[in-house]
C-alpha positions in Angstrom: -5.4 11.9 27.1 -7.3 9.9 24.3 -4.8 7.3 22.7 -4.4 5.7 19.4 -2.9 2.6 18.7 -1.9 1.8 14.9 0.4 -1.4 15.8 0.7 -2.0 12.2 3.1 1.0 12.1 5.9 -0.5 14.0 7.3 -1.9 10.6 7.1 1.4 9.8 9.4 2.3 11.6 11.7 -0.5 12.6 11.9 -2.0 9.4 15.1 -1.3 6.8 14.6 1.4 4.3 14.5 0.5 1.2 18.2 2.3 -0.8 17.2 3.7 -4.2 13.7 3.7 -5.7 11.0 1.8 -3.4 9.2 0.6 -7.0 12.5 -0.4 -8.9 13.3 -2.4 -5.8 9.7 -3.8 -6.1 9.6 -4.7 -9.5 13.3 -6.5 -9.3 11.5 -8.5 -5.7 7.8 -9.1 -7.6 7.7 -12.7 -6.3 8.4 -11.6 -2.2 4.7 -11.6 -1.1 6.0 -9.4 1.4 5.9 -6.4 -1.6 2.4 -7.2 -2.0 2.2 -7.4 -6.0 -1.3 -8.5 -7.1 -0.2 -9.2 -11.0 2.6 -8.1 -13.1 3.5 -8.3 -17.0 6.0 -7.1 -18.7 5.4 -3.3 -19.6 4.0 -3.0 -15.9 3.4 -4.0 -11.8 -0.6 -3.5 -9.6 0.9 -3.8 -5.7 -1.2 -2.9 -3.0 0.2 0.8 -1.0 2.1 -0.2 1.9 0.7 2.8 3.7 -3.3 3.5 1.9 -6.1 6.2 2.1 -8.8 3.7 2.4 -8.5 0.0 2.9 -7.9 -1.9 -1.0 -5.9 1.3 -1.9 -3.8 -0.1 -4.8 -0.8 1.1 -7.1 -0.5 0.5 -10.9 3.4 0.9 -11.9 5.7 1.2 -14.8 8.9 -0.5 -15.1 10.3 2.3 -16.8 11.8 4.4 -14.3 10.4 8.0 -14.6 8.8 11.5 -13.5 7.6 12.3 -16.4 3.9 10.3 -17.7 5.3 12.2 -21.0 8.1 10.5 -21.5 6.7 7.0 -21.0 6.5 4.8 -23.9 2.7 4.7 -25.8 2.7 1.1 -25.3 3.7 1.5 -21.7 0.5 3.7 -21.3 -1.7 2.8 -22.3 -0.8 -1.1 -21.2 -0.7 0.6 -17.3 -4.4 2.8 -18.8 -5.8 -1.1 -19.3 -4.7 -2.1 -16.1 -5.9 1.0 -13.8 -9.6 -0.4 -15.7 -9.2 -3.5 -15.3 -7.8 -2.5 -11.0 -11.4 -0.5 -10.9 -13.5 -4.1 -11.6 -11.1 -5.5 -9.1 -12.0 -3.2 -6.6 -15.6 -3.2 -7.5 -15.9 -6.7 -7.3 -14.2 -8.3 -4.7 -14.0 -5.2 -2.0 -17.7 -4.5 -3.2 -16.9 -0.6 -3.5 -19.1 1.7 -4.5 -16.7 4.1 -6.4 -13.2 4.9 -7.5 -10.7 7.9 -7.2 -7.9 7.4 -9.8 -5.3 10.0 -10.2 -1.2 10.7 -10.1 0.4 12.8 -8.6 3.3 13.8 -10.7 6.1 15.5 -8.6 6.5 16.6 -5.2 5.1 19.9 -5.8 2.0 17.8 -6.5 1.8 15.6 -3.6 4.1 12.9 -5.1 5.3 10.8 -1.9 7.5 8.8 -4.6 8.3 11.9 -7.0 10.7 10.0 -9.1 8.6 7.0 -10.4 5.5 7.8 -11.8 2.3 5.6 -10.5 -1.1 5.5 -10.7 -3.6 5.4 -7.4 -7.0 3.5 -7.5 -8.6 3.6 -4.3 -11.7 2.2 -3.1 -14.7 4.8 -2.2 -18.1 3.9 0.3 -20.6 6.4 0.8 -19.6 6.9 4.7 -16.8 6.5 5.1 -15.1 9.7 5.2 -17.0 10.5 8.6 -16.4 13.4 11.4 -13.2 11.6 12.9 -11.9 12.4 9.4 -12.6 15.4 8.9 -12.9 16.9 12.5 -10.4 15.0 14.4 -7.9 14.8 11.6 -7.4 11.2 11.8 -9.0 7.6 10.3 -10.0 4.7 11.1 -9.8 1.5 9.6 -11.9 -1.3 10.1 -10.3 -4.2 8.5 -6.6 -6.0 8.1 -4.8 -5.3 5.3 -3.4 -7.9 5.2 -6.7 -10.2 4.8 -7.1 -7.5 1.9 -4.3 -8.5 -0.3 -5.0 -11.9 -0.2 -8.6 -11.2 -1.2 -7.9 -9.3 -3.8 -4.7 -11.4 -4.9 -6.6 -14.8 -4.7 -9.3 -13.3 -7.7 -5.8 -10.7 -9.1 -5.9 -13.0 -12.0 -9.4 -13.4 -13.0 -8.9 -9.4 -13.4 -5.9 -8.5 -14.9 -5.9 -10.7 -18.0 
């Protein structure tokens, strides 16, 4: 039997779970390094995805707690769009991403893991980052430490989110 070890997942299964909306909890704890917030302003914030699809996966999240983008004020929607644009530049410049997937999953029917609070996903991509082990083995291998990525992005974030 082949075994794949993922010691970083231990925290997920043993840590105390946040009650209520995770994104509202992060919004109330922006300065807590454990939350891995890269940037915040008065309308939204940019945070590392704790359980990423790819190394450097970040999210843009409004403070407004809603599951409907159509209920967001226009100013919030436009600010989020600006932060997405700046986040793409950050990922390309700092992570050397060759491309970026941008997306929103609106409702659990659309695949949202946290359906009650809208948010953008920005996933850095590189040529060849999906290979046989992902396709055949249904397994992902990340060749980097996520804490190092957070530190690298955090140091540069203030240059991008103006």
